Every structure is written in structure tokens, then in C-alpha cells.
C-alpha positions, 0 to 999 in steps of 0.5 A: 654305875658303869655298864658295858654294851655287852651287859645291856645285851647290844642295844642300839645307840639310841638306848645307850645315849639315855642309858637309865634313863576309828573315829577322828575325821579319819581318811582311812621306834628309831635308832641312830648309830652314827658313833659321833652323833648318839640318838636318843630317839628309842630304845632306852632302859630308864628304870627309875633313876636317870643316870646321864653322867655314866660313861658308856662302852660303845665299841660293839654298837651294831646295826640293826638287821631285823624288824617285826611287822604286824599282819592282820588276818589268816588269808581265809577270808576278806577283812572286816570290822570284826575281831581278827587274828594277828601275827607278828612276822620277823624279817630281815631288813636287808631284803625282807626275808622272813625269819622263822614262823610268824608268831600268832598272838592269842585268840583264846583265854589262857590263865591271866592272858587275855585274847589279843585280836584286832579290827581287820578293817580299822586302819588307824589301829594296830601300831607296834612299838618297841620298848625304849630298852630295846627288849619288848614289843607292845601293841594294843587290841581287844579281849575278844574272840575272832568274829566279834562283831564291830569289835572297835565299837564294843562295850569295854566292860564286856570287851576289854581293851588289852596291851600286849608285850612280846619279848625277843624270845616270843613270850607273849604277855596279854595280862594287862586288860582293862575296862576303858575307851568303851565304844571306841578303838585302842590304836597305839602303845608305848613303853620305856621298860615293858612294865610301864605302859601308855595306850592311845585312843580317840578318846584319850591317852591312858597310863597303866602298868604290866598285869593290871587289870584296873582302869588305866589313868586317863592323861588327856582325852584328846583324839590322838593316834600313835605314840612313841617315846623319843629323847628330849632335853636329855630325858625320856619324852612321850610323843603322840601323832593326831589327825583331828582338831587340836592334835594334827601332826606330832605332839609333845605330851606333858613332860617326860613320861607323865603318868598323871591325869590333866597332862597337856597334849601340844602340837610341835610348833610348825605342824598344822592341819594344812601340812599334816592333815593325816599323820599316823606313826612317826620316828624321831632322831637326834642328828646333832647329838644334843639330847633332843630329837631334830629330824622326824619322818612322819607317815601320812596316809593320803593315797592322793597328793601328799601322802607318803612319808614326811621328812621334818627338820627342827629349825630353831624351835620350829619344826619345818616340812622339808618334803615327802618321800613318795611310797608309790603311786596312789599309796600313802604311809601308816606305820614307820620305824627306823635307824641312822647309820653312817649319816644315812637314815633307813626308814621302814614303812607299811603302806596305805594303798588305794582301791584293792591293792595289797599293802606293802613294807618298804625300805627307804633309804635317805642320804640326806638330799632331796626327798625325791632322791630317797631310794625305795625297795619293797621288803614284803607285800601282804597276801590276799585277805591280810593287811600289815599295820605296825612295824618296829625293830625287833626286840633284843635279848 
């Protein structure tokens, strides 16, 4: 089947390249638009049967212009471990200008839709990702009223864990709720098409489907953080980050997009506790257009030496750390997204700040030289009594 870009809703080149296709030792999606170098990093509509042989019309591919960031808190009171309201801020990549009114995530039950709140202080939670078909944002939280005490440690039978799905028009679906990861927090979520859903916790990785209220299938009980789906060997592949024994750095999760128990979680060769002691979110690009990611930007939340955005390059079968991009004095990084255009990587970051400094959203521009030469621009700063968590390119219709 041949699809034109118009029919695909002007998805980024990453999508077109595939077509169908808080409790761990805790110290506290990407697009490649180079026309000659497709990126399988993110935004893919997999459907059920990959069709990698079908030609694609790339004539109208455009550079992303907007991103979405998750803000926690109303600003009325200091953030705590209690359940807190969340808001999605849509902003311009060029200058951070907010687009429209922030979208309030539900704080009350409405039919099948549950509440979707977050721990105000659990910095490892609240990863935001865009489905690989580019149409949805997904985020994990709690079916808890604001103010629910120590929400991350609640009993899941009483306070279900929830995966929210948000489309480009701002329609929110929070009907996916389940009794799992009891006594622990939910951290990240990822999806291929907005219906197939993966969720992470320090108790493992779960798989479920949109609207399900059954317990998810637990793929593995490894302690992981963020989840992302990128291209690997010309198919979609689930990856996870970690900051605990056995999962430091970026890990490959089984083969493809697994949904069965007993799936292995294996660190990519080159990542160790020594060089990646506190990895959070990550974004990958296929710079050589061979069907697999070969460049990674990995957020490290240390606010002392080593914190920032690590840049990794695949050399043969081993990943090598090329350097760390600074996110400011006394600041690390927690959540990232980005894209590549004309061989320049634009990476968007939410920061981890020391002491009482408010988190920021940064735009990093990397032309491929030394990491010390990467330029940085502040796009937004969280208001008092609020914080920024996950960040993703804005969804497309």
C-alpha cells in the first residue's frame, strides 16, 4: 500500500522511515529530518503488519515547531509527595512561547475516565512520550484525588495506576487503569499507536491496551525509569533507561515491542554504572540511515560533576560516551526529546536543579562538534511551587 505524506498527517521523517511498521538507588521521542538520512527514532504508525518496502512521498516533510511539557502543580502550595494536579503546556520550539491555554489533566472521575495526578516530589515520575505514529502523548500517573497522601506508595487496589492518552486536539483518555505496582510509583509510558501501551516502574515493565482495567502483563521485574520506542534493525524496538543494579544507562527490552512475560532487559554494550549512574529519559537518532539508532542523548540528573545531557555514539557494536552537554552550573537533566534537521540535532530538556532553583526547559543545538560547543537557550522556567517533568514533541492530527 502506498501512502502519501498528506495521508499520514505530515508525520516527521522518523515515522515515515518505518511507516507501519521512586525507589531505586535514587539521587534525586526524536525525529531526524535529514532527507538523505531517515531516522527510525520515533513517531511510527505500526498498525499490525510492517511494510518497509512501500515507497513513501517525502516531499512535504517539515521541521517540528512545537513541543509539550508536563507541569506539576498549580503554584498555590509547595510540592510534596502527595497527589498533585498536572498540566500540559504546548510551546513553540523557537522561543518557548506558550500556545493556547495549558491543558488540565483530570482530577475527578468522569464516566470511564479516571483521575490522572502525580506525586509532586517524585522527580523520577511523569515521563511524557509521543506515540510512534505521532498522534498521541502518553503519560502514567494515579487515579487519586489531589492531596492523596504519599501517592507513590499507595496500595494499587485502592489507588489504581493510570495511563493517560492525549491527542492533538486535546482529547484526554484516562480509562486505562489497573491494580499493579502496588506500593511503588509509575514512571514512564510509551506507545506505538495510542492503543498498545507500555508502562514502567521500579517493579518492572507492564504491557496493556487502551481502556483496559485488567492487570497489565508484567514483562520483566527490572527496576527501570523511562521508556521509548526507536528503530532497530528496521523494526520498532522498546528501550528503557535505568539507574539501579542491572539497568544502568539505556537498555534494550526483548525483541521489537514485546508483550509477554519473561522478556529480558539488557543494558546496551558500553553503558555502565560508572559512566551512567543516574540516567533518566533519552532520545535516539539513526544518523546513518541503516534502520537502527546510532546516536543517543541521555539525561543525567546529577547536579554535580557529570550531570547534563550525555551524547553517545554507536561504534560497531559498542556505545561510546562522546561527552556531556552542560545544562548549567549545579543543574542536571531529567527528560528529553528532539529531532535532527540539516544534520543539526535540536534537543529539548527539562532540568534537574540543585537546592531551590526552579526547573527550566532548555533548547540545545548540536552541530556535531565537541559537546562543549553545543549552544543552549532557556525556553521556559517553572513558576514557584511548580515543576517540569516529561517533555515530547507535540502530537499531530
